[in-house]
Structure formats: structure tokens, C-alpha cells
N, C-alpha and C positions, 0 to 999 in steps of 0.2 A: 504493500499499498503506499503510495507517494503522499507526499504534503498537499498536493491539490484534492485528496479526496477526502481528506481530515476535515470536518467540517468548521474547525478553530483553526486551520493553519498549524503553524507549527509552532510547538508551544503554547497554544491558547489565543495567537495573534490576528486578529480578524481583520476583513477592510477595516471596517466601523472605528475600532481600535487605529489602524494605520493614519484614517482619518483626523481623527482626535489629534494623533500624534504633530500630524502636518499643520494644523492649524494651529497648534502651540508652538511649534517651531517657528512659523510664519511672524505667531505675534511676538515670539521673542526675539527675531530676526529685527522686527520695526521698534522694538524697545532697543536694541543695540544701535541702532542708526539711528534713532534722536539722541541718544549719548553721545553716538561719533559726531553727530551735527553741532550737538552743544556743545562739544569738546574742539570742536574743527580750527578754532586758532591755534589751539595750545597742540595738535597733533601736527598742523601746518611749518609752528615753527618748531618743533623737532624735527621735522622732516629736512627742513630750510640747513640748518644747523647740521644735523648729521653728514649729509651730504654736502658740506659746506658751499650750499647756493648762495647764501648771502653774498659771500665775496666774489663768486662767479656772474651772478646776475642781478644780486641788487634784490631790494624788500619788493618791489612789484611785481617779481613772480610769485612772492609768498600769497598779496593779494589774487594773482589771475588762480594759483591751488587752491586756495580759500573758495572761489565764487566756483570753479571748476568741483569743488567738492560739495557745494551746496547744491549745484544744479545735479550731482548724480544721487548725492542723496533725496531729493524731489523726486527722482526717476525711480530710485528704488522703494520709495513709499507707498508711490504709484503702485509698481509692479506688483509691492506686497498685499495693498489694499485689492488688488483685483483677483489675485491669488486668493487671496482669502474667500472671497465672495465667490470664486469660483468652486473651491473647496465644501462652502455651505451649500449650495445648489447640488453639488456633485451627493452630500451627506443625505440632501432631503428627495434622493431620486432624480432629481432633474440633472441629469448628464450631457445628453446631444440635444441641447436648447441652443439657440441664438444668442442669448447671455454670454454662455461658455465661451463659444468663440468668439464674441467681442472680446471679451475677457483675454484670452490666449491672445488675439491679436495685438491688444494693448501690452500685455507682457513681452511680448515679442520686440515692439517697438522700444520701450523702455531699454530692454537689453539693448536693440543696435544702437539707439543713441549715447547710451554708457561707453559701447565698444568706440562708437565714433570719437567720441571725448578724450575716452584715454588710451587709446591706443597711439596719436601722432603724441598727447602730453607724455606719456611714457618715454614716448621714441626720441622726441626733441629733447627734452629735461634731462633724461639719462636716469628714470628711476625705473628700472625694472619692473617692481610690484606695482605700479599704476600702470604699466604696459601688459602683466599678466593678467590683471584683473580686464582691462579692454578686450584680452583675447579669449579670456573666459566667459565674457558678456557678448563678446561676437557669435561663441559656438553657441554658448545657451540659446540667442537668438533664432539660429539655425533649427536646431532640434524643436524648440517653442512651435516656430512657424511649420515645420511638418507637423507635429502634433495637431495645431491649430487647420490646417487641411484636411484632415483626416477626419478630425471633428466636423469641419463643416461639411463634408460629402455625407457624414453620419447623418447630418440635420438632415440635410435636403433628402437623402433616402428615405430616413423618417417620415419626412414630411408626404413624400410622395405616398408611402405604408397608410397615412393617414388619410388623403382625401381616395384612396382605390378601397378603402373600407366602407 
């Protein structure tokens, strides 16, 4: 008997528990994002000092990095908001609905914009961590876009079945 045959998954883990855990982690990520946003000036100062960027580029770069950080924080919070509502609908059994397609599209665009901001910034300023965040965001945008397209197709098929019955 494999774990798919077991009604409660492995060690009693269920789809419902998975959704609850994901919702909790989404809220925790949002809280972490808010804390990092509030600590933005301290984080930028630390990055600038630890990489010698004050001497190389001056304090103006710090303001640019802080602004980009705030934009990325807004994108992250908007993405997490959409993810949380996607999970709530899924938890209620509303999976293949247009609202979830819209949420996935928004999530993908948030990742795309984060990648477009972080990739050049990390490369030009020489901050590998920011560049890596940009790569991860770009890759995530592609994955979410594929899932969004699958959901959109499922919604169309569901709508066709609803009209034929």
C-alpha cells in the first residue's frame, strides 16, 4: 500500500493540514516582510557598509537601494495577499474559478517585476544576493505562469461542462 492509498497521507498529513500550514507560512512571510520594510534603512546601511559601497558610490546609492527595497516589499505583500486568498478559496473547494486564475496572474506579475528590479540592480551594484533573488523571482514567475495557464484551461473546460449539462 503506497501513501496515496492512505486516507490521511503520510503520518496523518492531509490536504487540509497542508493548506492550513501554507496559510500560516504565508502570514508569517508577510509579517517578516513588514519587519524587514520597517528595518529597511538599517538593512541598507549595513549592506552599504559591509560592501564598501559608501566609498565606491556615495550615499545616493543607499537611497536607490532603499527605494527598490520598498517597491519589492510592496510587490511581495501584494503577492502574499493574492496567495493567501487563493489558498482560502482552495480550502473552501473553489479551485478552478476565475478568481484563482486572476490571483495566479497577479502573483506571476509580482515575481516578474521583482526579477526585473533585482537582476540589473544586483548585477550593476555587484550584490550577488540581490541578483540571486532576481533569478529566483524570475524562475518563480515562469512556474506560476505555467500553473496559471493550466488553471485557466481547467476553468474553460469546467465552464463548458457546466453549460452542456
